[in-house]
C-alpha positions as CSV (number, residue, x, y, z in Angstrom):
1,M,20.3,-93.3,103.9
2,R,21.5,-89.8,104.7
3,Y,19.3,-86.9,105.6
4,A,18.1,-84.9,102.6
5,P,20.3,-82.1,101.2
6,P,18.0,-79.2,102.2
7,V,18.8,-79.8,105.8
8,H,22.6,-79.5,105.1
9,I,21.9,-76.4,103.0
10,A,19.8,-75.0,105.8
11,C,22.6,-75.7,108.4
12,K,25.6,-74.7,106.3
13,G,27.4,-71.8,107.6
14,I,25.5,-71.6,110.9
15,E,27.6,-72.1,113.9
16,M,25.8,-74.7,116.0
17,Q,26.5,-74.1,119.7
18,K,23.1,-74.7,121.3
19,I,21.2,-77.8,120.3
20,L,17.7,-78.8,121.5
21,F,16.4,-82.4,121.2
22,V,12.7,-82.9,121.1
23,C,10.2,-85.8,121.4
24,L,6.7,-86.2,122.6
25,G,6.9,-86.4,126.5
26,N,10.5,-85.5,127.1
27,I,10.9,-88.7,129.2
28,C,12.6,-91.2,126.9
29,R,14.0,-90.3,123.5
30,S,14.9,-86.6,123.8
31,P,16.6,-86.7,127.2
32,A,18.5,-89.8,126.1
33,A,19.6,-88.1,123.0
34,E,20.6,-85.0,125.1
35,A,22.6,-87.2,127.6
36,I,24.3,-89.1,124.7
37,F,25.2,-85.9,122.8
38,R,26.5,-84.0,125.9
39,N,28.9,-86.9,126.4
40,L,30.1,-86.6,122.9
41,S,30.2,-82.9,122.7
42,P,30.5,-81.4,126.2
43,E,31.6,-78.0,124.8
44,L,28.2,-77.5,123.3
45,T,25.1,-76.5,125.1
46,T,22.3,-79.1,124.9
47,D,18.7,-79.4,126.3
48,S,15.7,-81.5,125.5
49,A,11.9,-80.8,125.5
50,G,8.6,-82.5,124.7
51,T,5.9,-81.3,122.4
52,S,3.3,-82.4,125.0
53,D,2.8,-81.3,128.6
54,Y,2.2,-84.8,130.0
55,H,5.4,-85.0,132.0
56,I,6.6,-81.5,133.0
57,G,9.0,-81.7,135.8
58,D,9.4,-85.4,135.8
59,P,12.7,-87.2,135.4
60,P,13.3,-89.5,132.5
61,Y,11.3,-92.8,132.5
62,A,12.9,-95.2,134.9
63,P,13.4,-98.1,132.3
64,M,15.1,-95.6,129.9
65,Q,17.3,-94.4,132.7
66,A,18.2,-98.0,133.6
67,A,19.0,-98.9,130.0
68,A,21.1,-95.8,129.6
69,R,22.9,-96.3,132.9
70,A,23.9,-99.7,131.8
71,R,25.8,-98.0,128.9
72,G,27.4,-95.4,131.3
73,I,25.0,-92.7,130.2
74,A,23.8,-90.4,133.0
75,M,20.4,-88.8,132.6
76,E,18.9,-88.7,136.1
77,D,19.6,-85.0,136.4
78,L,17.3,-84.1,133.6
79,R,13.6,-83.0,134.0
80,A,10.9,-82.8,131.4
81,R,9.8,-79.6,130.0
82,Q,7.5,-78.5,127.2
83,F,8.8,-77.1,123.9
84,A,7.9,-73.4,123.5
85,A,8.2,-71.0,120.5
86,A,11.0,-69.2,122.5
87,D,13.1,-72.3,121.8
88,F,13.5,-71.2,118.2
89,L,15.3,-68.1,119.4
90,D,17.3,-69.8,122.2
91,F,18.8,-72.6,120.1
92,D,20.8,-72.8,116.9
93,L,19.4,-76.3,116.0
94,I,16.3,-78.3,116.9
95,V,16.4,-82.0,116.5
96,A,13.1,-83.9,116.4
97,M,12.7,-87.5,117.2
98,D,9.9,-88.1,114.6
99,H,7.7,-86.5,111.9
100,K,4.9,-85.8,114.3
101,N,7.1,-84.0,116.7
102,R,8.7,-82.0,113.9
103,A,5.2,-80.9,112.7
104,A,4.3,-79.9,116.3
105,I,7.5,-77.9,116.5
106,E,7.1,-76.3,113.1
107,A,3.4,-75.2,114.1
108,L,5.0,-72.9,116.8
109,R,7.7,-71.4,114.6
110,P,7.6,-67.6,114.8
111,V,7.3,-65.7,111.6
112,G,10.7,-65.0,110.1
113,V,12.7,-67.3,112.3
114,V,14.9,-69.7,110.3
115,T,16.3,-72.0,113.0
116,P,16.7,-75.4,111.4
117,V,14.5,-78.3,112.6
118,I,15.9,-81.7,111.5
119,L,15.1,-85.3,112.2
120,M,17.4,-87.4,114.4
121,A,17.2,-90.9,113.0
122,P,18.5,-90.1,109.4
123,L,21.7,-88.8,110.9
124,A,22.7,-92.4,111.8
125,E,24.6,-94.1,109.1
126,G,22.4,-96.7,107.5
127,A,19.4,-96.1,109.8
128,G,16.8,-97.1,107.3
129,T,14.2,-95.1,109.2
130,S,13.3,-91.3,109.5
131,D,11.7,-91.7,113.0
132,V,13.2,-92.8,116.3
133,P,10.6,-95.3,117.6
134,D,9.2,-94.4,121.0
135,P,10.4,-96.9,123.5
136,Y,7.6,-95.9,126.0
137,Y,5.3,-97.7,123.6
138,T,7.7,-100.3,121.9
139,R,9.5,-101.2,125.2
140,D,12.7,-101.4,123.0
141,F,14.9,-99.1,125.2
142,D,18.2,-100.7,124.0
143,G,17.2,-100.4,120.3
144,C,16.3,-96.9,120.8
145,L,19.6,-96.1,122.5
146,D,21.5,-97.9,119.7
147,L,19.8,-95.5,117.1
148,L,20.3,-92.5,119.2
149,E,24.0,-93.2,119.8
150,A,24.5,-93.8,116.0
151,A,22.6,-90.6,115.1
152,A,24.4,-88.5,117.8
153,T,27.7,-89.7,116.3
154,G,26.4,-88.7,112.9
155,L,25.2,-85.3,114.2
156,Q,28.6,-84.6,115.7
157,R,30.3,-85.5,112.4
158,D,27.9,-83.3,110.4
159,L,28.2,-80.3,112.7
160,A,31.9,-80.2,111.8
161,T,31.0,-80.0,108.1
162,W,28.1,-77.4,108.5
163,S,30.1,-74.6,110.2
C-alpha cells in the first residue's frame, strides 16, 4: 500500500535537498535509514535524529551497526542527537519511523512552517505496515534493514516525481 495522496500533494513542487530521518533514540532505525539513503542519493544532504534524549552523542547501537555492516552499509560515523523545532527550518523533508515519532515531531512544529513530515515504511512497495518496527525491542535488525532499504528506494523514486 502506497502512502496516502496528501503526502504527495504536500511534497509536490518542493525541491527536496535536505532530508532528516527520525526515530525514538536515534541509535537504530533513523541512523540506518540515513546511512542507506546517503548511499542511494549521495548528492542530497541527510541527517538523523531522535525524539528522545536517551542517547545523545552515542554511536548507533552495536547490533544494528553489525547487521548494517554485513550489507556494506557504513554508519559508525553517525552520532545520536535529539530532534529540535529548528529542524523544521533546516530540512526540506522529515521522515518519521513510526506514528509516535511523527506525533512527537509535529508537537514541535513552529507556527506557519509547512515542512512535510511523512512516514518511512509506507514508501516501501508492498510494505503492509505504516511503522518501521524498532529492532532495539524486536531484535529483528535484518528485518528492519530490509524494510528500510525498500522504503529508501521508494523515497528515492518518489523524490524524482515530487520535484
